[in-house]
N, C-alpha and C positions, 0 to 999 in steps of 0.2 A: 334642236341641236342634232347634227349628223351622228350616225351610229358610232363612228370613231373619228372625232375631229382632229385627232393627232395626225392623221394622214395628210390633212390640209395645213395644220398649224406647223408641223415639223419643218417643211420647206421654208415657210415664212420665218420661223425662228432662225434658221441657219442663214437665210438671206440677210436678216437684220443684223445678226452677229458679224457676217462678212462685211456688210456695208459699214457698220460701226467700227470694225477693226481697221478696215482700209482707210476710213475717214480719220480715225485716230492716228494711224501711222503717217498719213499725209500731214496732219496737224503737227505731229511730233517732229517731222522733218522740217517743216516750215519754221516751227518754234526753235529748233536747233540752229537752223540757218540764221534766224533773227538774232539769237543769242550770240552766234559766232560773229555776225556783222557788228553787233554792239561791242563785243570784245575787241574786234579789229579797230573799231572807231576809237575806243578807249586807248588802244595801244599807240595810236598816233598822237595822243595827248601827252605832253611831257610829264614824266613822273608816273605813268601808268604802264602796266604790263599786260599782255594778252594772255588769256586763259582759255585754252581749247577744251571744249566739252567732249569727253569721250565716254563711251559706255563703261559701266562698272559692274563687276560680278560680286554679288553678296551671297556667299554660300551659307545655307542653313542645313544642319545635319542633326537629327535626333535619333538616338538608338537606346532601346530598352532590351535588356537580355536578362531573363530570370529562369532559374530552375524551379520546377513545380511538381508537387505531389497532389493527386486528386483521387477521391473515392466517392462512389455513389452507392446508395443502399442496394444490396443484392448483387454487387459486382466487386471484383478485386480491385484494389487501388493500383494506380499506375504512376510511374515517374515520367516526367516530360520536360517541356520547355515552353516559354513564352518569348517570342521575339517580335519586336515592333520597330521598324526602321523607316525613317523619312529623310529624303534628300531633296533640297530645293535650291538650285543655283539661280537665285534671283538676278536678272539682268536689269540694271538701272540705266536706262537710255539717257535720261535727264531727270530733273526734279519733278516732272509731271508724268513721265511714261516709263512703265516697267513691263518686262516680259517674265512671267513666273512659271517655269516648268516645275512639276512636283511629282515625285514617285514615292509611294508608300507601300510597304510590305508588312503583312501581319501573319505570324505563324503561331499556332497553338497546338501543342500536344498535351491534352488533358481531357478527362471525361467532362463533357458539357452537354447540356440539353438546350437545343436551339428551337425557339418557338416557330412552328410552321402553322399554316392555316388549319390543318386538321388536329394538330396537337404538338406535344414536345417530341423532338427528334434527337435521340441519343447518338452522339458522335464522339470519336476519339481524337481526330486531328482535323484542323481547318487551316486553310491557306488562302490569303487574298492578296491581289495586286491591284493598286489603284493608281491611275495616271491622270494628271491634269495638265493642261497647257492654258495659261491665263494671260490675258493682256489687261493691264491695269492703267487707267488714265485718271490723273488727278485733275478734274475739270476746273474746279475752283478750290479755294481754301476749305470749303465745307462740303463739296460734292465730289464723290469718287465713283467711277464706273469700272466694272470688270466684266470681261467676256471670256468664257472658258469652254474648252472641249474636254470631255471626260471619258474614261474607259475603266471598267472593273472586270476582273476575272476572279471568281470565288470558287473554291474547291473544298470538299469535305470527304472524310474517310470514316466509315463506321468501324472498321477493323484494321489492324496493323498490316494485314496481307492484301488489303484492297489497294488497287493502283490509283494514282492521282489522275483525275480527269474522268473517272468512272462513277463518281458519286451521283446519287439520284437527285440531290438538290444543288448540284453545281450550277452556277449561272454566270452570265456575262451581262454587263451594261455598256451601252454606248449612247452618248448624247452630248448636250451642250447646255450652258446656262448663262444668264445675264444677271449681274448683281449691281444694285445701286445702293450707295451708303451716303447718308446726309448727316453731318455733324450739327447738332442743335446748340452746342456750347461753343465758346470761343476756342480757336485752335490750340492755344497754349494754356487754357484754363485747367485748374487742378482737378475739377470734377468734369468728367467727360459724359456727354449725353449724345446719343445717336439714334437714327432711324434707318432701318435697312429693309430693302425689298429685293427678292430674288425669284426668278422664274427658271425652272429647269425642265427640259424635255429629254426623255431617254427611252430606249427599248431594252427590256430585260428578256433574256432567253435562257431556258433550261434545256440544254442539249440532250440530256439523258432521261428526261421525264416525258414519257409518252403515255397517252391515254390507253386504257385497256381495250377500247373498241378498235383502236388503230393496230393493236397487236393481233386482233382476230381477223381483220379484213383489210386488204390492200387499198380499198376505196372508201376508207372511213371518212366521215364528214369532219372529224377533228383529229389532230395528231398531238401537237405540242400544247396541251391544255393549260399550262401554267404561263406561257409566254404572254407578255402584255406590253403596251405602250403606256408610259406614265408621264403625266404633266403635274409638276409640283410647284406650288407657290409658297413663299415664306415671307412673312412680315413680322418684324420684331422691333421693339423699343427697349433701349438699355440706358442705364446710368451707372457709371463707375466712379466710386468715391473711395479712395484708399483709407480714409479715416472714419468713414461712417457707412450707412446702409447703401449697398449696391444691388441693383436688380436688373433682370432681363425678362421681358414678357414677349412671347411669340405665338403666332398662329400659323399653322401649316396645313392647307388642304392638298390632298393628293388624289388625282383622278386616274383610274386604271382602266384601260380599255383592252380587253383580252382579244388577242389576234385570232385564235383558233377555237376557243371554248364556247360551245353552245349551251344555252340554258336548258336545264333538265325540267321536263314537264311533270305534272302530278301523276302521270301514268308511267313514269320512268323513261319515256321516250324523249330524245333530244328535240328541242323546238327549232324548226328550220328557220334560218335567217335571223334568229334572235341570239345575240352573243352576250356573254357575261360582262357586266360593268360594275366596278366598285368605286366608291368614293370614301376617302378617309379624312377625317378632320381631327387635327392634333392641336391642342392648346397647352402651353407650358409656361411656368412661372418659376424663376430662380431668384433667390435673395442670398446675400452674404453680408454678414455684419461682424466687425471686429470689436469684441467686448474690451479688449486691451491689445497691446502689442504682441502678447503671447497667445491669447485665446481668441479663436475665430469660430463663428457659427454660420452654417449654411443650410438652406432648405430648397429642395427641388420638388416641383409638383407638375404632373403631366396627366392630361385627360385625352382619351382617344375615343372617337365615335367612328366605327367602321360599318358602312352600309353596302350591301351586296344584293344583286338581283338573282344570284345563283342559288338553286335549290339542291336537295340531295335525296336520292331514292335508294333505299337499302332493301335488297331482296332477301336478306338474311341467309343468302347462299342456299335457298330452298326453291323447289319447283312451284310449290303452292303460292298463291297470291295473298292468302288471308293474313299472313304474318308480315307482309311487306310494310315498310314504314317510309312515308314521304315527309320531308322537312323543308319548309320554305325558308328562304333567306338564311341558308345554313351558315354562312360566314359572317353574318352581321353580329356585332357585339359592341359593348361599351366597357371601357376600362379606365381606371385611374391608378396612379402610382405616386406615393409621397416618400421622400427621402430626406430626413434630417441628418446632419453630420456636424462633427465638432473636431477641430484641430488645435493642438496645443504645442508650443515651442518650449523645450527644456534646454536652457543654456548649459553647454558642457565645456566648450573652449571659446576663446575669443573669436567672435563673429561666426561661430559654428553652433547651430542649434539642432538638437534631436527633435524632429517633428513627429508627434504621435497623433493619429487620427482614428476616430471610430464613426461608424455610420450604420443606419438601419433603413431598410427599404421595405415598403409594403405595397404589393400590387394586387388589385382586385379586378378580375375580368369576368363579365357576365354576358352570356349569349342571349340574343333576343328570342330565338325560336328553337335552337338546338337543344335536344333532350339529353339528359345524362343517361348512361347505361350502367347496368350492373356488371360484375366481373364476367358473367357468362354471355354478355351481349344483349340481354333483354333490356328494352327501353323502359325508363321510368316516366312519371308525369312531371318531373322537375326539370327546369332548364339548367343547362350546364353552368357551373360556377367554379372558377379557378382562383386560388389565392396563393400568393408567394410571399414568404418572409425571408429576407436576406440580411444577415448580420456580417458586417465587415470591420476589420481593424488592421492597423499596420503602422509602420514607422519609416522614416527616411532620415539619412544623415549625410551631409555633404563631405565627400572625401577630398574634393578640390572645388574650385569655383564653377566647374562645368560637369563634374561627375558626383553622383550621390548613390549611396547604398539604399536598397529598398527591401522591405519584408512585408508581405501582404497575406491576410487570412480572410477567407470568405466561407460562409455557410448558408446554404439555401434550403428552405423547407417548402416544398410544394404540396398543397392539399387541394383536392377537387372531389366533387360528387360524381365525376366521371371515373368509373372503376374498370371499364373495359380497356385493357392496355396490351392487346395483342400486337399492335403496330406502333403505338405512340405512348409516351410517358406523361402521366398527369399527376402522379403521387410519388414523390421521391425526396430523399435527403442527399444533398450534394455538398461535399467539403473540398476545399483546395487551399494549399499554402504555397507561396512563391517567394523566393529570395533571389536578389541579383543586383544589378546596377542600372542606372539611368544616366545617359549622357546627353548634354545639350551644347552644341557648338554653333 
């Protein structure tokens, strides 16, 4: 396999998408002409009328706006807001062909700890923009294909006085995807069964994250050490039954080829010509079961295996070499997360129920070779283990057929044998409460 097959696969992916898109558009035009001719033929028959097929716009608008208060152990609480908006003016060309532009904005002003490769990163505000342009073609009654272009712009602020676009972990994505969906059940059956396959290629860039060596010398062998090309595959099988057990099983491998980052050798020197490569394998399983019309149960389970060839060399910020620590496969880990949840509807008015839900999530992450450190930075003989307990509760009540009121509470307790927290957060208690409205049009 080439060092970075993405360089060769990316042009192929876009050529395939272009050919598929052009072919589908030609097909749509021919199909439209055929339908128009059929309609014209029918119009010549006594007692029939012609029906011209014209594109139709189906607007989809979702908006969530909530006020939020959050507090993390050791910091003052802050008030803020959560805003999530989605707009998608779907263009229906005919019964088989659709053009789907989509824009999603997500803004959070709350204390939050975002998981990064080295550890938890405490931020105060995040903002992301996601743009998709999708062409959907219903090939048969059971087979549907979609091709998409995508773009993401994500920003974070550690403090209120920091400017947008200057965050260390700001990033952008650009790429495309091909999605195939096959219906295993009959089109109008009550129980829906489906099989899906998706392939996505993208390039992620961190414009503000530069390697330390690049700051020291203008001719550094690496600069943007976090930038990478990603190839992601998704395979899932689902069954949706409104009256009984529903499930969704998925497997998602992600291959990451770093553009600039060289592998660190056991002597702390960058290995010439050998770049970092990660492969991540994610398996998930979701079930939902209605015990009754009022009581529903759900369970989500996810397992991740992350393998990396990147090592880490810690000089302990000293001149002597005797205290230096070398860790192979520094970013390799295994984790699993399980989330049971229950929702219950309480009738208050005619056709209006107060929905109460509670959930609990447990996440366990264990590193393969990374050693835990004491609070003074001294390494132990134990591998790093991180555990997260999250308790959630809330309720929703429909104000109208399209608008409902929400109130959400979450409490996360993070525990780790990694006690060195000069740069990252491993042990903390985080609480947030949010209230607002959710609109679906």
